[in-house]
LOVEXTOR-451302 format. One line per field, with one value per residue (C-alpha): residue number from 1; residue in one letter; chain; x, y, z. Coordinates in pm, whole numbers, plus 50000, padded with zeros to 5 digits. Layout:
N
rovo: (NUM_...);
drenpa: (A_...);
dovex: (A_...);
x: (X_...);
y: (Y_...);
z: (Z_...);
This chain:
186
rovo: (1_2_3_4_5_6_7_8_9_10_11_12_13_14_15_16_17_18_19_20_21_22_23_24_25_26_27_28_29_30_31_32_33_34_35_36_37_38_39_40_41_42_43_44_45_46_47_48_49_50_51_52_53_54_55_56_57_58_59_60_61_62_63_64_65_66_67_68_69_70_71_72_73_74_75_76_77_78_79_80_81_82_83_84_85_86_87_88_89_90_91_92_93_94_95_96_97_98_99_100_101_102_103_104_105_106_107_108_109_110_111_112_113_114_115_116_117_118_119_120_121_122_123_124_125_126_127_128_129_130_131_132_133_134_135_136_137_138_139_140_141_142_143_144_145_146_147_148_149_150_151_152_153_154_155_156_157_158_159_160_161_162_163_164_165_166_167_168_169_170_171_172_173_174_175_176_177_178_179_180_181_182_183_184_185_186);
drenpa: (M_W_P_C_W_G_Y_A_V_S_M_D_I_L_P_L_P_P_P_R_S_L_T_V_F_C_A_P_G_G_S_L_E_P_V_A_Q_V_M_A_E_L_A_L_R_G_P_L_T_V_L_D_G_G_N_R_F_P_A_Y_H_L_I_R_L_I_S_G_R_I_F_D_P_S_S_V_L_Q_H_T_F_I_R_R_A_F_T_C_H_Q_V_L_A_M_L_E_G_T_L_T_L_P_Q_P_C_I_L_L_D_L_L_A_T_F_Y_D_E_Q_V_P_V_Q_E_V_R_R_L_L_D_G_A_L_R_Q_V_E_R_L_C_Q_V_S_P_V_L_V_T_A_T_P_P_H_T_T_G_R_A_F_L_L_E_Q_L_C_A_R_A_D_Q_L_F_A_L_E_L_P_A_S_P_P_L_Q_P_A_L_F);
dovex: (A_A_A_A_A_A_A_A_A_A_A_A_A_A_A_A_A_A_A_A_A_A_A_A_A_A_A_A_A_A_A_A_A_A_A_A_A_A_A_A_A_A_A_A_A_A_A_A_A_A_A_A_A_A_A_A_A_A_A_A_A_A_A_A_A_A_A_A_A_A_A_A_A_A_A_A_A_A_A_A_A_A_A_A_A_A_A_A_A_A_A_A_A_A_A_A_A_A_A_A_A_A_A_A_A_A_A_A_A_A_A_A_A_A_A_A_A_A_A_A_A_A_A_A_A_A_A_A_A_A_A_A_A_A_A_A_A_A_A_A_A_A_A_A_A_A_A_A_A_A_A_A_A_A_A_A_A_A_A_A_A_A_A_A_A_A_A_A_A_A_A_A_A_A_A_A_A_A_A_A_A_A_A_A_A_A);
x: (48713_48830_48625_48806_48591_48696_48885_49096_49438_49691_50028_50197_49934_49831_49744_49902_49682_49486_49546_49389_49254_49289_49370_49374_49554_49466_49693_49684_50036_50142_50264_50424_50532_50260_50317_50695_50635_50403_50657_50935_50722_50623_50984_51100_50844_50942_50944_50775_50688_50683_50542_50610_50375_50476_50852_50785_50982_51128_51451_51659_51370_51294_51659_51654_51336_51474_51816_51648_51518_51796_52173_52202_51921_52071_51951_51593_51624_51747_51394_51224_51146_51097_50962_50888_50667_50671_50355_50005_50077_50385_50182_49944_50234_50411_50099_50041_50401_50384_50361_50083_50291_50189_50369_50243_50240_50251_50161_50293_50099_49911_49711_49993_50054_49682_49635_49846_49626_49817_49652_49290_49025_48891_49242_49292_48963_49066_49411_49284_49020_49294_49519_49246_49173_49543_49531_49232_49431_49715_49467_49354_49665_49818_49744_49777_49821_49771_49855_49686_49670_49377_49399_49498_49188_48833_48835_49023_48851_48666_48997_49023_48655_48703_49001_48826_48515_48720_48889_48821_48967_49004_49214_49261_49536_49397_49569_49646_49415_49562_49639_49417_49569_49593_49444_49672_49594_49712);
y: (49986_50137_50142_49883_49579_49284_48965_48927_48787_48625_48794_48604_48549_48810_48701_48859_49135_49028_49203_49548_49577_49781_49580_49761_49619_49786_49725_49897_49996_49976_49615_49549_49186_49044_49327_49272_48910_49012_49274_49014_48773_49042_49166_48811_48789_49112_49491_49649_50008_50103_50441_50524_50772_50707_50646_50276_50098_49784_49774_49544_49309_49291_49210_48932_48784_48791_48663_48358_48268_48366_48402_48763_48990_49295_49164_49168_49502_49669_49651_49765_50135_50329_50681_50861_51149_51333_51550_51488_51740_51537_51213_51355_51486_51149_50965_51212_51160_50781_50627_50380_50069_49704_49616_49585_49896_49905_50222_50207_50390_50605_50798_50876_51229_51295_51252_51565_51796_52099_52053_52178_51909_52066_52059_51698_51596_51761_51602_51255_51270_51351_51079_50817_50914_50854_50516_50420_50524_50294_50008_50021_49831_49672_49547_49807_49720_50003_49980_50204_50252_50390_50756_50853_51072_51018_51351_51194_50853_50950_50918_50549_50503_50669_50448_50128_50217_50213_49879_49571_49360_49457_49286_49379_49249_49023_49107_48816_48797_48918_48636_48631_48806_48634_48862_48942_48750_49022);
z: (51432_51107_50789_50579_50526_50320_50367_50676_50597_50822_50869_50587_50315_50061_49706_49402_49261_48951_48617_48568_48920_49236_49546_49880_50182_50513_50807_51144_51239_50876_50876_50539_50577_50347_50098_50100_50003_49719_49612_49603_49399_49149_49118_49045_48762_48585_48602_48904_48995_49364_49464_49827_49993_50353_50342_50399_50125_50290_50086_50306_50371_49999_49922_50182_50037_49684_49793_49939_49593_49349_49363_49239_49366_49191_48854_48985_49160_48839_48701_49023_48986_49310_49358_49685_49790_50122_50104_49971_49693_49595_49602_49342_49130_49159_49040_48757_48645_48655_48311_48239_48182_48162_48485_48843_49057_49437_49627_49981_50251_50002_50263_50510_50388_50342_50717_50779_50989_50856_50516_50508_50463_50142_49990_50103_49939_49611_49615_49705_49433_49181_49321_49300_48938_48864_49041_48826_48517_48621_48680_48318_48205_48514_48863_49139_49505_49754_50122_50376_50749_50942_51048_51401_51431_51311_51127_50834_50832_50512_50323_50397_50316_49975_49896_50006_49805_49483_49548_49336_49617_49980_50243_50606_50829_51094_51419_51652_51951_52275_52515_52824_53121_53454_53719_54009_54324_54561);
């Protein structure tokens, strides 16, 4: 099992993050359905910053969710600010360059690039520490929701542990139980 303890949530329920807090949503396989719904709700309420660390921004799904609620989704999307990073170094730079604004911030798949085995562990620790300091800075004025997936190897599990340790709220996707298999008779 992976080291993200907290509340288990069903596939379609994730509460809005409270003001000035860090909410972490852990999902094996990177399921973003609950996060997309939160993102749509926050975008409908006002400006929203989305920082994408794992190339996971669900643009078409978000448009469909918003279109189901208002006639012209482009008016909502005009105040949704999206930035992407493709390496752990870029994630830190992206966070350092993000203004502290009184609007919700969603960080998609924050740890994805930190799991890169090509980056030495000591460098990853330094970069994640800096990134988490920037996340805490953003939390001082607005709610921050971070999504994360567990690492593919246990050698980088400490990254998820560090992120979860800083969370004010922690949610983990509850996977549906596998149906029982009928054993073969022959």
